[in-house]
All heavy atoms as an XYZ file, in Angstrom:
764
protein
N       5.546    -11.703      9.788
C       6.480    -10.845      9.077
C       5.705     -9.758      8.331
O       4.701    -10.038      7.684
C       7.284    -11.679      8.095
C       8.204    -10.833      7.235
S       9.336    -11.779      6.223
C       8.284    -12.237      4.867
N       6.186     -8.564      8.446
C       5.542     -7.483      7.709
C       5.951     -7.535      6.243
O       7.087     -7.838      5.915
C       5.937     -6.126      8.291
C       5.349     -5.907      9.645
C       5.406     -4.505     10.121
N       6.712     -3.880      9.994
C       6.939     -2.606     10.224
N       5.961     -1.817     10.626
N       8.129     -2.094     10.088
N       4.991     -7.234      5.403
C       5.229     -7.187      3.964
C       4.877     -5.798      3.466
O       4.101     -5.082      4.082
C       4.373     -8.220      3.243
C       4.737     -9.652      3.566
C       3.959    -10.571      2.652
N       4.450    -11.907      2.616
C       5.523    -12.339      1.958
N       6.264    -11.504      1.292
N       5.861    -13.606      1.961
N       5.436     -5.464      2.330
C       5.120     -4.194      1.693
C       4.076     -4.447      0.617
O       4.265     -5.303     -0.257
C       6.370     -3.572      1.067
C       6.140     -2.250      0.343
C       5.736     -1.157      1.334
C       7.378     -1.835     -0.417
N       2.987     -3.716      0.706
C       1.915     -3.823     -0.278
C       1.847     -2.533     -1.074
O       1.932     -1.438     -0.517
C       0.577     -4.092      0.414
C       0.561     -5.410      1.113
C       0.911     -5.511      2.451
C       0.220     -6.566      0.428
C       0.920     -6.733      3.088
C       0.225     -7.801      1.063
C       0.577     -7.887      2.397
N       1.699     -2.682     -2.368
C       1.522     -1.551     -3.271
C       0.072     -1.598     -3.717
O      -0.374     -2.590     -4.302
C       2.470     -1.650     -4.477
C       3.918     -1.725     -3.987
C       2.259     -0.473     -5.431
C       4.881     -2.301     -4.992
N      -0.663     -0.556     -3.386
C      -2.092     -0.509     -3.695
C      -2.323      0.630     -4.676
O      -1.940      1.772     -4.416
C      -2.918     -0.295     -2.422
C      -2.624     -1.411     -1.405
C      -4.411     -0.230     -2.759
C      -3.198     -1.168     -0.037
N      -2.945      0.308     -5.785
C      -3.224      1.286     -6.833
C      -4.734      1.387     -6.997
O      -5.404      0.375     -7.222
C      -2.572      0.877     -8.172
C      -1.072      0.663     -7.981
C      -2.853      1.926     -9.247
C      -0.397     -0.021     -9.136
N      -5.235      2.594     -6.861
C      -6.665      2.841     -7.050
C      -6.879      3.586     -8.357
O      -6.111      4.475     -8.702
C      -7.208      3.699     -5.903
C      -7.082      3.143     -4.499
C      -7.619      4.149     -3.495
C      -7.806      1.821     -4.374
N      -7.931      3.232     -9.051
C      -8.331      3.974    -10.248
C      -8.694      5.386     -9.805
O      -9.576      5.561     -8.964
C      -9.526      3.288    -10.894
C     -10.017      3.980    -12.152
O      -9.688      5.163    -12.376
O     -10.749      3.328    -12.906
N      -8.026      6.417    -10.332
C      -8.317      7.785     -9.884
C      -9.724      8.253    -10.243
O     -10.201      9.241     -9.692
C      -7.256      8.631    -10.586
C      -6.781      7.804    -11.722
C      -6.977      6.366    -11.327
N     -10.405      7.541    -11.132
C     -11.766      7.919    -11.525
C     -12.837      7.328    -10.619
O     -14.012      7.630    -10.777
C     -12.031      7.481    -12.970
C     -11.099      8.181    -13.927
O     -10.883      9.380    -13.838
N     -10.498      7.419    -14.829
N     -12.432      6.484     -9.685
C     -13.387      5.847     -8.779
C     -13.389      6.616     -7.460
O     -12.335      6.905     -6.896
C     -13.002      4.372     -8.532
C     -13.889      3.752     -7.474
C     -13.074      3.586     -9.830
N     -14.577      6.945     -6.956
C     -14.687      7.604     -5.661
C     -14.474      6.542     -4.589
O     -15.357      5.732     -4.329
C     -16.050      8.268     -5.506
C     -16.170      8.999     -4.185
O     -15.233      9.042     -3.398
N     -17.328      9.573     -3.945
N     -13.308      6.540     -3.984
C     -12.940      5.465     -3.070
C     -12.586      5.985     -1.684
O     -11.641      5.521     -1.073
C     -11.786      4.685     -3.671
N     -13.333      6.943     -1.176
C     -13.021      7.532      0.135
C     -13.014      6.467      1.230
O     -12.143      6.477      2.104
C     -14.018      8.636      0.459
N     -13.957      5.549      1.201
C     -14.017      4.495      2.212
C     -12.797      3.592      2.107
O     -12.177      3.248      3.116
C     -15.306      3.667      2.048
O     -16.424      4.551      2.156
C     -15.401      2.584      3.093
N     -12.449      3.216      0.891
C     -11.275      2.354      0.668
C     -10.013      3.062      1.144
O      -9.163      2.472      1.798
C     -11.149      1.965     -0.817
C     -12.384      1.202     -1.298
C      -9.869      1.175     -1.065
C     -12.594     -0.143     -0.674
N      -9.885      4.345      0.838
C      -8.711      5.115      1.265
C      -8.585      5.128      2.784
O      -7.497      4.996      3.336
C      -8.779      6.533      0.721
C      -8.629      6.611     -0.780
C      -8.830      8.056     -1.285
N      -9.025      8.109     -2.713
C      -8.043      8.089     -3.600
N      -6.796      8.016     -3.205
N      -8.316      8.135     -4.891
N      -9.690      5.262      3.470
C      -9.676      5.223      4.925
C      -9.217      3.878      5.457
O      -8.436      3.798      6.411
N      -9.668      2.818      4.826
C      -9.277      1.470      5.249
C      -7.802      1.200      4.971
O      -7.149      0.465      5.723
C     -10.148      0.427      4.553
C     -11.583      0.459      5.029
C     -12.443     -0.506      4.265
N     -13.841     -0.332      4.630
C     -14.847     -0.758      3.898
N     -14.621     -1.382      2.747
N     -16.088     -0.555      4.291
N      -7.291      1.769      3.885
C      -5.869      1.596      3.576
C      -5.018      2.152      4.706
O      -4.068      1.510      5.161
C      -5.509      2.277      2.237
C      -6.106      1.492      1.065
C      -3.991      2.393      2.070
C      -5.996      2.198     -0.272
N      -5.351      3.335      5.181
C      -4.549      3.966      6.231
C      -4.623      3.191      7.550
O      -3.725      3.319      8.379
C      -4.971      5.425      6.454
O      -6.325      5.479      6.888
C      -4.812      6.237      5.179
N      -5.660      2.373      7.733
C      -5.792      1.573      8.948
C      -4.966      0.289      8.901
O      -4.784     -0.365      9.938
C      -7.261      1.217      9.179
C      -8.134      2.422      9.463
C      -9.619      2.095      9.472
O      -9.977      0.921      9.221
O     -10.412      3.015      9.708
N      -4.451     -0.087      7.740
C      -3.702     -1.340      7.608
C      -2.362     -1.308      8.321
O      -1.867     -2.336      8.779
C      -3.462     -1.661      6.131
C      -4.662     -2.077      5.303
C      -4.272     -2.186      3.840
C      -5.226     -3.394      5.816
N      -1.732     -0.149      8.352
C      -0.403     -0.044      8.943
C       0.284      1.217      8.473
O      -0.334      2.110      7.884
N       1.591      1.271      8.713
C       2.361      2.425      8.281
C       2.252      2.528      6.766
O       2.382      1.525      6.058
C       3.820      2.268      8.718
C       4.612      3.536      8.524
O       4.053      4.623      8.775
O       5.771      3.456      8.105
N       2.002      3.727      6.269
C       1.758      3.869      4.838
C       2.345      5.175      4.302
O       2.649      6.093      5.062
C       0.258      3.829      4.539
C      -0.482      4.972      5.165
N      -0.824      4.978      6.493
C      -0.916      6.145      4.659
C      -1.436      6.116      6.775
N      -1.508      6.840      5.686
N       2.498      5.203      2.995
C       2.967      6.392      2.294
C       2.095      6.548      1.046
O       1.904      5.577      0.303
C       4.441      6.244      1.897
C       5.016      7.522      1.358
C       5.630      8.431      2.205
C       4.919      7.830      0.005
C       6.143      9.623      1.714
C       5.435      9.015     -0.484
C       6.043      9.902      0.371
O       6.547     11.083     -0.118
N       1.578      7.723      0.834
C       0.729      7.986     -0.335
C       1.606      8.520     -1.462
O       2.325      9.505     -1.287
C      -0.383      8.988     -0.003
C      -1.248      8.463      1.139
C      -1.228      9.295     -1.246
C      -2.224      9.476      1.703
N       1.542      7.856     -2.607
C       2.324      8.246     -3.771
C       1.365      8.763     -4.841
O       0.507      8.027     -5.297
C       3.119      7.053     -4.339
C       4.014      7.491     -5.487
C       3.935      6.386     -3.244
N       1.484      9.999     -5.209
C       0.703     10.594     -6.293
C      -0.807     10.504     -6.113
O      -1.556     10.430     -7.067
C       1.107     10.014     -7.644
C       2.592     10.055     -7.885
C       3.289      8.910     -8.214
C       3.299     11.238     -7.750
C       4.657      8.948     -8.420
C       4.668     11.277     -7.949
C       5.342     10.128     -8.286
O       6.697     10.157     -8.476
N      -1.276     10.442     -4.894
C      -2.702     10.535     -4.613
C      -3.518      9.272     -4.767
O      -4.481      9.077     -4.059
N      -3.140      8.377     -5.682
C      -3.947      7.176     -5.871
C      -3.141      5.885     -5.743
O      -3.625      4.815     -6.046
C      -4.661      7.205     -7.229
C      -3.705      7.062     -8.382
O      -2.590      7.576     -8.344
N      -4.113      6.366     -9.418
N      -1.903      6.027     -5.284
C      -1.049      4.858     -5.085
C      -0.540      4.887     -3.655
O      -0.098      5.907     -3.156
C       0.126      4.893     -6.055
C      -0.300      4.939     -7.499
C       0.825      5.364     -8.403
O       1.986      5.276     -8.064
N       0.479      5.845     -9.583
N      -0.601      3.743     -3.009
C      -0.205      3.652     -1.612
C       0.844      2.568     -1.435
O       0.750      1.499     -2.043
C      -1.409      3.264     -0.741
C      -2.478      4.310     -0.666
C      -3.346      4.526     -1.727
C      -2.624      5.088      0.469
C      -4.337      5.486     -1.659
C      -3.613      6.055      0.553
C      -4.456      6.246     -0.517
O      -5.434      7.203     -0.441
N       1.815      2.836     -0.591
C       2.753      1.831     -0.119
C       2.386      1.592      1.337
O       2.299      2.532      2.126
C       4.190      2.329     -0.224
C       4.661      2.780     -1.603
C       6.085      3.294     -1.527
C       4.545      1.649     -2.610
N       2.154      0.336      1.694
C       1.679      0.019      3.038
C       2.490     -1.138      3.610
O       2.642     -2.173      2.964
C       0.185     -0.382      3.024
C      -0.289     -0.714      4.421
C      -0.670      0.702      2.404
N       3.009     -0.951      4.831
C       3.619     -2.047      5.575
C       2.556     -2.640      6.475
O       1.958     -1.938      7.284
C       4.771     -1.529      6.439
C       6.100     -1.336      5.761
C       7.092     -0.721      6.727
C       6.632     -2.639      5.207
N       2.291     -3.930      6.317
C       1.227     -4.550      7.099
C       1.608     -5.972      7.498
O       2.407     -6.621      6.823
C      -0.072     -4.562      6.300
N       1.020     -6.434      8.577
C       1.221     -7.797      9.089
C       0.244     -8.763      8.419
O      -0.455     -9.495      9.100
C       1.034     -7.820     10.606
C       2.054     -7.046     11.382
C       3.394     -7.764     11.496
O       3.448     -8.980     11.243
O       4.366     -7.089     11.838
N       0.184     -8.738      7.128
C      -0.666     -9.646      6.364
C       0.221    -10.418      5.397
O       1.315     -9.965      5.049
C      -1.749     -8.871      5.618
C      -2.743     -8.137      6.528
C      -3.574     -7.145      5.732
C      -3.629     -9.115      7.262
N      -0.243    -11.581      4.944
C       0.611    -12.450      4.137
C       0.451    -12.310      2.638
O       1.381    -12.601      1.895
C       0.368    -13.916      4.519
C       0.836    -14.218      5.923
O       1.838    -13.618      6.364
O       0.189    -15.041      6.594
N      -0.740    -11.918      2.192
C      -0.987    -11.939      0.751
C      -1.707    -10.681      0.281
O      -2.367     -9.991      1.065
C      -1.867    -13.146      0.367
O      -3.150    -12.991      0.957
C      -1.234    -14.469      0.798
N      -1.606    -10.428     -1.006
C      -2.336     -9.320     -1.611
C      -3.843     -9.555     -1.472
O      -4.604     -8.614     -1.248
C      -1.945     -9.175     -3.075
N      -4.249    -10.790     -1.570
C      -5.678    -11.102     -1.413
C      -6.181    -10.739     -0.020
O      -7.278    -10.202      0.147
C      -5.940    -12.574     -1.698
C      -7.395    -12.927     -1.588
C      -7.655    -14.361     -1.916
N      -9.079    -14.633     -1.846
C      -9.650    -15.697     -2.364
N      -8.933    -16.587     -3.001
N     -10.942    -15.862     -2.259
N      -5.382    -11.019      1.006
C      -5.782    -10.683      2.381
C      -5.957     -9.176      2.534
O      -6.892     -8.718      3.196
C      -4.742    -11.204      3.370
N      -5.087     -8.409      1.910
C      -5.224     -6.952      1.952
C      -6.488     -6.533      1.228
O      -7.273     -5.735      1.742
C      -3.985     -6.261      1.339
C      -4.225     -4.776      1.133
C      -2.776     -6.480      2.231
N      -6.697     -7.066      0.041
C      -7.894     -6.738     -0.734
C      -9.161     -7.016      0.084
O     -10.075     -6.208      0.123
C      -7.917     -7.527     -2.040
C      -9.144     -7.252     -2.871
C      -9.161     -6.181     -3.744
C     -10.281     -8.041     -2.755
C     -10.304     -5.903     -4.500
C     -11.415     -7.770     -3.499
C     -11.424     -6.707     -4.370
O     -12.547     -6.420     -5.102
N      -9.188     -8.163      0.749
C     -10.372     -8.528      1.523
C     -10.582     -7.624      2.739
O     -11.698     -7.472      3.211
C     -10.297     -9.999      1.928
C     -10.489    -10.904      0.721
C     -10.282    -12.377      1.006
O      -9.784    -12.735      2.107
O     -10.597    -13.182      0.117
N      -9.514     -7.026      3.245
C      -9.658     -6.032      4.319
C     -10.206     -4.718      3.771
O     -10.882     -3.978      4.472
C      -8.311     -5.751      4.978
C      -7.774     -6.870      5.812
C      -8.214     -6.709      7.269
N      -7.669     -7.752      8.087
C      -6.703     -7.574      8.969
N      -6.189     -6.387      9.155
N      -6.267     -8.598      9.667
N      -9.882     -4.416      2.536
C     -10.295     -3.148      1.928
C     -11.699     -3.209      1.360
O     -12.438     -2.226      1.405
C      -9.317     -2.747      0.823
C      -7.868     -2.540      1.245
C      -7.015     -2.227      0.031
C      -7.760     -1.462      2.299
N     -12.057     -4.346      0.803
C     -13.340     -4.500      0.126
C     -14.175     -5.512      0.896
O     -13.781     -6.668      1.036
C     -13.136     -4.970     -1.329
C     -14.472     -5.139     -2.027
C     -12.259     -3.987     -2.081
N     -15.292     -5.082      1.393
C     -16.173     -5.956      2.173
C     -17.071     -6.757      1.238
O     -17.258     -6.414      0.067
C     -17.007     -5.117      3.141
C     -16.169     -4.200      4.021
C     -15.287     -5.001      4.990
N     -14.155     -4.270      5.514
C     -14.189     -3.391      6.501
N     -15.315     -3.071      7.068
N     -13.072     -2.822      6.915
N     -17.645     -7.806      1.755
C     -18.451     -8.734      0.957
C     -19.582     -8.066      0.190
O     -19.910     -8.476     -0.921
C     -19.031     -9.834      1.840
C     -17.957    -10.755      2.375
O     -16.905    -10.888      1.775
N     -18.228    -11.374      3.502
N     -20.207     -7.056      0.779
C     -21.363     -6.440      0.149
C     -20.992     -5.295     -0.801
O     -21.875     -4.652     -1.347
C     -22.341     -5.946      1.205
C     -21.713     -4.933      2.152
O     -20.474     -4.913      2.273
O     -22.470     -4.173      2.781
N     -19.717     -5.061     -0.995
C     -19.264     -3.960     -1.863
C     -18.763     -4.494     -3.197
O     -18.176     -5.568     -3.259
C     -18.144     -3.174     -1.169
C     -18.589     -2.559      0.134
C     -17.434     -1.988      0.920
O     -16.278     -2.409      0.706
O     -17.693     -1.123      1.764
N     -18.978     -3.737     -4.240
C     -18.552     -4.129     -5.575
C     -17.689     -3.030     -6.223
O     -18.064     -2.459     -7.233
C     -19.775     -4.401     -6.460
C     -20.627     -5.553     -6.018
C     -19.898     -6.869     -6.136
O     -19.136     -7.088     -7.067
N     -20.121     -7.764     -5.192
N     -16.543     -2.721     -5.654
C     -15.740     -1.650     -6.250
C     -15.009     -2.133     -7.501
O     -14.834     -3.334     -7.705
C     -14.749     -1.300     -5.156
C     -14.545     -2.593     -4.465
C     -15.900     -3.273     -4.485
N     -14.619     -1.193     -8.295
C     -13.770     -1.507     -9.431
C     -12.553     -0.613     -9.342
O     -12.563      0.428     -8.690
C     -14.521     -1.272    -10.745
O     -14.903      0.083    -10.823
N     -11.511     -1.006     -9.986
C     -10.331     -0.156    -10.051
C      -9.439     -0.200     -8.835
O      -9.009      0.834     -8.340
N      -9.143     -1.395     -8.325
C      -8.193     -1.534     -7.228
C      -7.271     -2.715     -7.530
O      -7.725     -3.782     -7.906
C      -8.891     -1.707     -5.861
C      -7.866     -1.835     -4.729
C      -9.847     -2.860     -5.869
C      -8.461     -1.811     -3.341
N      -5.964     -2.475     -7.392
C      -4.957     -3.505     -7.611
C      -4.052     -3.528     -6.387
O      -3.617     -2.470     -5.917
C      -4.119     -3.216     -8.873
C      -3.007     -4.231     -9.043
C      -5.002     -3.161    -10.105
N      -3.763     -4.731     -5.872
C      -2.879     -4.873     -4.719
C      -1.718     -5.784     -5.117
O      -1.928     -6.898     -5.598
C      -3.622     -5.479     -3.507
C      -2.672     -5.606     -2.322
C      -4.850     -4.659     -3.145
N      -0.512     -5.299     -4.911
C       0.704     -6.064     -5.167
C       1.423     -6.260     -3.840
O       1.325     -5.419     -2.945
C       1.617     -5.320     -6.135
C       0.975     -4.915     -7.459
C       1.787     -3.838     -8.142
C       0.824     -6.120     -8.352
N       2.179     -7.338     -3.724
C       2.838     -7.663     -2.465
C       4.305     -8.003     -2.709
O       4.637     -8.670     -3.690
C       2.131     -8.860     -1.835
S       2.887     -9.463     -0.333
N       5.177     -7.554     -1.804
C       6.590     -7.914     -1.870
C       7.148     -8.031     -0.472
O       6.655     -7.414      0.469
C       7.401     -6.884     -2.691
O       8.742     -7.361     -2.829
C       7.412     -5.532     -2.033
N       8.159     -8.826     -0.338
C       8.870     -8.935      0.929
C       9.770     -7.716      1.084
O      10.375     -7.251      0.112
C       9.725    -10.201      0.926
O      10.677    -10.162      1.960
N       9.883     -7.205      2.282
C      10.767     -6.053      2.490
C      12.231     -6.451      2.330
O      13.068     -5.621      2.007
C      10.547     -5.424      3.879
O      10.750     -6.416      4.883
C       9.155     -4.838      3.989
N      12.542     -7.732      2.511
C      13.913     -8.206      2.326
C      14.343     -8.167      0.864
O      15.525     -8.030      0.566
C      14.067     -9.635      2.843
C      13.844     -9.726      4.333
O      14.057     -8.719      5.040
O      13.439    -10.803      4.801
N      13.408     -8.325     -0.031
C      13.698     -8.379     -1.456
C      13.469     -7.049     -2.159
O      13.641     -6.943     -3.365
C      12.830     -9.453     -2.121
C      13.065    -10.828     -1.553
C      12.029    -11.836     -2.005
O      11.150    -11.474     -2.807
O      12.107    -12.972     -1.543
N      13.098     -6.041     -1.414
C      12.718     -4.763     -1.999
C      13.922     -4.022     -2.572
O      14.928     -3.826     -1.896
C      12.045     -3.884     -0.937
C      11.621     -2.491     -1.377
C      10.519     -2.590     -2.430
C      11.144     -1.688     -0.184
N      13.823     -3.684     -3.833
C      14.767     -2.761     -4.455
C      13.941     -1.697     -5.149
O      12.787     -1.922     -5.522
C      15.688     -3.456     -5.478
O      14.908     -3.982     -6.537
C      16.492     -4.565     -4.827
N      14.518     -0.535     -5.317
C      13.773      0.566     -5.929
C      14.751      1.556     -6.546
O      15.907      1.645     -6.160
C      12.871      1.256     -4.900
C      13.586      1.651     -3.626
C      14.210      2.891     -3.510
C      13.643      0.786     -2.543
C      14.877      3.247     -2.355
C      14.301      1.142     -1.385
C      14.922      2.378     -1.294
O      15.580      2.729     -0.154
N      14.229      2.269     -7.511
C      15.007      3.300     -8.187
C      14.035      4.236     -8.880
O      12.977      3.817     -9.329
C      15.955      2.690     -9.208
C      16.987      3.660     -9.678
C      16.977      4.370    -10.837
C      18.171      4.046     -8.986
N      18.080      5.173    -10.919
C      18.834      4.996     -9.777
C      18.727      3.693     -7.767
C      20.027      5.588     -9.397
C      19.918      4.274     -7.402
C      20.552      5.207     -8.210
N      14.365      5.483     -8.977
C      13.511      6.415     -9.696
C      13.718      7.831     -9.220
O      14.711      8.147     -8.561
N      12.782      8.674     -9.539
C      12.829     10.076     -9.159
C      11.481     10.447     -8.561
O      10.446     10.273     -9.193
C      13.121     10.954    -10.377
C      13.222     12.421    -10.020
C      14.397     12.939     -9.516
C      12.127     13.260    -10.160
C      14.488     14.272     -9.170
C      12.201     14.588     -9.814
C      13.390     15.098     -9.315
O      13.479     16.415     -8.968
N      11.512     10.921     -7.324
C      10.268     11.308     -6.650
C      10.604     12.207     -5.477
O      11.768     12.557     -5.254
C       9.511     10.060     -6.176
O       8.215     10.402     -5.740
N       9.598     12.514     -4.707
C       9.734     13.318     -3.504
C      10.756     12.680     -2.553
O      10.759     11.473     -2.346
C       8.357     13.389     -2.828
C       8.305     14.300     -1.634
O       9.345     14.582     -1.021
O       7.191     14.727     -1.307
N      11.600     13.497     -1.958
C      12.637     13.004     -1.045
C      12.036     12.205      0.111
O      12.625     11.235      0.589
C      13.451     14.178     -0.506
C      14.554     13.772      0.412
C      15.344     14.961      0.910
C      16.398     14.533      1.904
N      17.115     15.661      2.482
N      10.852     12.579      0.567
C      10.219     11.876      1.686
C       9.936     10.414      1.342
O       9.997      9.546      2.209
C       8.940     12.582      2.108
C       9.198     13.911      2.769
C       7.903     14.570      3.169
C       8.190     15.938      3.763
N       6.965     16.609      4.178
N       9.623     10.141      0.075
C       9.395      8.761     -0.341
C      10.666      7.945     -0.162
O      10.645      6.846      0.384
C       8.928      8.696     -1.795
C       8.842      7.296     -2.409
C       7.866      6.414     -1.640
C       8.466      7.386     -3.867
N      11.797      8.466     -0.601
C      13.062      7.738     -0.493
C      13.447      7.533      0.974
O      13.980      6.493      1.344
C      14.175      8.454     -1.250
C      13.799      8.695     -2.676
C      13.737      9.894     -3.316
C      13.388      7.718     -3.644
N      13.310      9.728     -4.614
C      13.087      8.402     -4.845
C      13.235      6.343     -3.623
C      12.667      7.755     -6.004
C      12.804      5.691     -4.772
C      12.528      6.399     -5.935
N      13.170      8.515      1.804
C      13.447      8.370      3.237
C      12.576      7.278      3.843
O      13.044      6.457      4.629
C      13.223      9.699      3.960
C      14.253     10.748      3.596
C      13.909     12.140      4.099
O      12.747     12.366      4.549
O      14.787     13.020      4.026
N      11.285      7.252      3.466
C      10.365      6.248      3.980
C      10.835      4.850      3.559
O      10.883      3.927      4.373
C       8.955      6.528      3.483
C       7.885      5.714      4.129
C       7.266      5.962      5.310
C       7.300      4.508      3.616
N       6.324      4.992      5.567
C       6.328      4.092      4.549
C       7.499      3.755      2.471
C       5.572      2.949      4.365
C       6.728      2.608      2.289
C       5.783      2.224      3.221
N      11.195      4.693      2.293
C      11.679      3.403      1.809
C      12.994      3.018      2.484
O      13.216      1.859      2.819
C      11.849      3.430      0.287
C      10.544      3.484     -0.513
C      10.842      3.803     -1.970
C       9.776      2.184     -0.384
N      13.877      3.988      2.687
C      15.140      3.723      3.374
C      14.923      3.243      4.801
O      15.631      2.359      5.291
N      13.919      3.799      5.468
C      13.600      3.379      6.826
C      13.117      1.935      6.870
O      13.335      1.223      7.866
C      12.546      4.302      7.445
C      13.112      5.675      7.793
O      14.353      5.822      7.847
O      12.303      6.591      8.019
N      12.479      1.468      5.803
C      12.053      0.074      5.742
C      13.287     -0.837      5.807
O      13.314     -1.815      6.539
C      11.244     -0.216      4.453
C       9.899      0.474      4.527
C      11.070     -1.709      4.242
C       9.115      0.406      3.227
N      14.316     -0.482      5.029
C      15.538     -1.301      5.022
C      16.238     -1.268      6.376
O      16.839     -2.257      6.785
C      16.488     -0.837      3.917
C      16.114     -1.356      2.578
N      16.315     -2.654      2.211
C      15.541     -0.763      1.526
C      15.884     -2.854      0.988
N      15.388     -1.715      0.539
N      16.165     -0.163      7.070
C      16.786     -0.045      8.400
C      15.941     -0.735      9.475
O      16.399     -0.926     10.585
C      16.956      1.425      8.776
C      17.927      2.170      7.909
C      17.952      3.623      8.367
C      18.505      4.519      7.300
N      18.296      5.933      7.613
N      14.690     -1.034      9.150
C      13.785     -1.643     10.121
C      13.193     -0.656     11.114
O      12.662     -1.051     12.137
N      13.265      0.631     10.770
C      12.743      1.639     11.698
C      11.325      2.063     11.393
O      10.783      2.928     12.061
C      13.677      2.853     11.727
O      13.791      3.430     10.444
N      10.723      1.465     10.386
C       9.310      1.754     10.078
C       8.473      0.611     10.570
O       8.828     -0.521     10.477
C       9.089      1.958      8.559
C       7.619      2.099      8.248
C       9.853      3.150      8.075
């Protein structure tokens, strides 16, 4: 089952490698440059973290949150494309 992961990077950390790995996880949407919404076939936030951070790396400033797409609710004000992307998750077209 695909889950939605919310990944937050510290904007003060140079994380070009991590950003590249995030985009490889699955369909994603970048929110405000340092926050990512990612649909991936992984079960836990830890599994995502371990895909992003390799054993020999010691990054700081990364948080991964996980939610089921079935339980996803959202509200707020942002770019219209974000709402369309989230709406597509509910339709199952992402």
